[in-house]
ZALODO-903406 format. One record per residue (C-alpha): residue number from 1; residue in three letters; z, y, x. Coordinates in pm, whole numbers, plus 32768, in hexadecimal, padded with zeros to 4 digits. Layout:
{n->NUM res->ALA c3->Z c2->Y c1->X}
...
REM end
This chain:
{n->1 res->UNK c3->540B c2->995B c1->86B7}
{n->2 res->UNK c3->52D4 c2->9A15 c1->8635}
{n->3 res->UNK c3->5211 c2->99B3 c1->876B}
{n->4 res->UNK c3->52A7 c2->985F c1->87B1}
{n->5 res->UNK c3->5289 c2->97E9 c1->8652}
{n->6 res->UNK c3->5197 c2->98AC c1->856E}
{n->7 res->UNK c3->50A7 c2->995C c1->8655}
{n->8 res->UNK c3->5050 c2->980C c1->8706}
{n->9 res->UNK c3->4FD8 c2->9785 c1->85BB}
{n->10 res->UNK c3->4F00 c2->98B3 c1->856F}
{n->11 res->UNK c3->4E70 c2->98C8 c1->86DC}
{n->12 res->UNK c3->4E04 c2->975F c1->86B2}
{n->13 res->UNK c3->4D5F c2->9794 c1->8572}
{n->14 res->UNK c3->4C96 c2->98DB c1->85BE}
{n->15 res->UNK c3->4C20 c2->984E c1->8717}
{n->16 res->UNK c3->4BBF c2->96F5 c1->86A4}
{n->17 res->UNK c3->4BCA c2->96DC c1->852A}
{n->18 res->UNK c3->4C6C c2->9592 c1->8533}
{n->19 res->UNK c3->4B50 c2->9500 c1->85E2}
{n->20 res->UNK c3->4A56 c2->954A c1->84D8}
{n->21 res->UNK c3->4912 c2->9620 c1->84F2}
{n->22 res->UNK c3->4961 c2->9785 c1->851C}
{n->23 res->UNK c3->48C2 c2->97DC c1->83C9}
{n->24 res->UNK c3->4970 c2->96C0 c1->8318}
{n->25 res->UNK c3->4A87 c2->9797 c1->8285}
{n->26 res->UNK c3->4A41 c2->98AB c1->819A}
{n->27 res->UNK c3->4ABE c2->9A13 c1->81CD}
{n->28 res->UNK c3->4BF8 c2->99D0 c1->810D}
{n->29 res->UNK c3->4C67 c2->98F9 c1->8232}
{n->30 res->UNK c3->4C05 c2->99D2 c1->8343}
{n->31 res->UNK c3->4C86 c2->9B21 c1->82B1}
{n->32 res->UNK c3->4DDC c2->9AC7 c1->8274}
{n->33 res->UNK c3->4E0F c2->9A35 c1->83E0}
{n->34 res->UNK c3->4D7F c2->9B85 c1->8464}
{n->35 res->UNK c3->4E81 c2->9C3E c1->837E}
{n->36 res->UNK c3->4F8F c2->9B59 c1->8407}
{n->37 res->UNK c3->4F27 c2->9B97 c1->855B}
{n->38 res->UNK c3->4F23 c2->9D15 c1->852D}
{n->39 res->UNK c3->506C c2->9D1F c1->84A7}
{n->40 res->UNK c3->5106 c2->9C44 c1->85B1}
{n->41 res->UNK c3->5085 c2->9D47 c1->86AB}
{n->42 res->UNK c3->5106 c2->9E64 c1->85F1}
{n->43 res->UNK c3->5267 c2->9DCA c1->85B3}
{n->44 res->UNK c3->528D c2->9D4D c1->8721}
{n->45 res->UNK c3->51D1 c2->9E86 c1->87BD}
{n->46 res->UNK c3->50CF c2->9DA8 c1->885A}
{n->47 res->UNK c3->4F9B c2->9E82 c1->888D}
{n->48 res->UNK c3->4ED6 c2->9D48 c1->8906}
{n->49 res->UNK c3->4F14 c2->9C8D c1->87D1}
{n->50 res->UNK c3->4ED6 c2->9DB1 c1->86F5}
{n->51 res->UNK c3->4D80 c2->9DE3 c1->87B6}
{n->52 res->UNK c3->4D2A c2->9C6F c1->879E}
{n->53 res->UNK c3->4D3E c2->9C92 c1->8626}
{n->54 res->UNK c3->4C64 c2->9DBB c1->8627}
{n->55 res->UNK c3->4B5C c2->9D10 c1->870F}
{n->56 res->UNK c3->4B5C c2->9BDA c1->863C}
{n->57 res->UNK c3->4AFB c2->9CB5 c1->84FE}
{n->58 res->UNK c3->4A00 c2->9D84 c1->85B7}
{n->59 res->UNK c3->495F c2->9C76 c1->8694}
{n->60 res->UNK c3->49D7 c2->9B28 c1->8624}
{n->61 res->UNK c3->48E7 c2->9A15 c1->85DA}
{n->62 res->UNK c3->49AE c2->999C c1->848C}
{n->63 res->UNK c3->4964 c2->9A00 c1->8334}
{n->64 res->UNK c3->4A7E c2->9AEE c1->8330}
{n->65 res->UNK c3->49DE c2->9BC5 c1->8432}
{n->66 res->UNK c3->4937 c2->9D09 c1->83A2}
{n->67 res->UNK c3->47DF c2->9C96 c1->840A}
{n->68 res->UNK c3->47ED c2->9B58 c1->8339}
{n->69 res->UNK c3->48CC c2->9BD2 c1->822E}
{n->70 res->UNK c3->47F9 c2->9CE2 c1->8191}
REM end
């Protein structure tokens, strides 16, 4: 259920930002989505999902990545 219902919505947002420009949303949108992805990765023991959240934080293009956040 986590993957079919919730993760698909989060995955769509983190990759496409609802069709908006990548910098349209502020960090308060990107960071909770990364936290949610991280939590799902831990809860379901999926290292690939966990690593994707870490990669989004370290190297992402949105305002929630560490490069644009600080």
